[in-house]
N, C-alpha and C positions, 0 to 999 in steps of 0.2 A: 835121365838123358838117354835118348835113343842113339843108335849108330849114325843115323842120318844127321841128328843134331850135333853130334861130335864132329863129324866131317865138315858140316857146314860152318860151324863156329871156327874150327881150325883154319879152314880155307879163307873165310872172311878176315880173320886176324892176320892172314898172310903167312901162316905157319905150315911147314911141311910135317909129315909124320915124324921125320927125324928130329925136328925142333921140339915137337910135343913130347917125344920120347925123352929127349935130354932134360927138358924142364920138369917132367912128371916122374922121371926115373922108372917109367914103364917101358918095357921093350918095344922096339919097332914092330916086331911080329905080332905082339899082343894087340897093339893099336890097329894095325892093318886088319887083323882078324875081326876085331870088334866093328870096325867101319864096314866090313863086308857082311855083318849081321851075326857073327858067332858070339856065343856067350863068353864072358870073361869073369874072373873073380870079382865079387862085389867090392873088395878093397881097391882093386885096380880101377874099376868104374868110378868109385868115389874120388880117387886120386886124380883121374883125368878130368872129371867134372870140376873139382876144386881149382885145378890149374887154369882151366878155361874161364871159370868165373872170375878168378883173380886177374885175368887178362882183359876182362870186360864183357864176357858173354853172359847172357841170362837165358835160361831155358824155360820157355813158356809152356803152360799147361796144355795149350791147344796144339802142341807139336812143333811150333816155330821156335826161332831164336831171335834174340835182340842183342845187338852189339852197341854198347854205349861209348866206347872209346875208339871209334873208327875215325882216324884223322881226316878232316875235310868233309865228313859226312854227318857228323852228329849221331843221332840215334837211327839205326836201320833195323828193320824187322824182315826176316826171311822165312818163307814157308815152302814146303815141297810143292813143286809144280803140279803134281798129280793130285794135290789136296789130300793125300792119304795121311791121316794122323796116326803115326805108328803107336803101338802100345808103349806106355811109359813104365 
């Protein structure tokens, strides 16, 4: 999961950083740093990914995300506007 995928999944799910922090037990500051592109501990990244997956996010190999439990929309896929597939 890239920082962009984390933020996109969180926002599509309608979650704030604070909500993700509460559900994942990862600090607000750690999540904010990660979404800005800073490295975080592998265990923290795994925990964030797990929480987002449990909420309905799927992280695609091509750098996009898919949300399957978005009320009223069914399945949606999101990609970066600039088309830049960040390193995974």
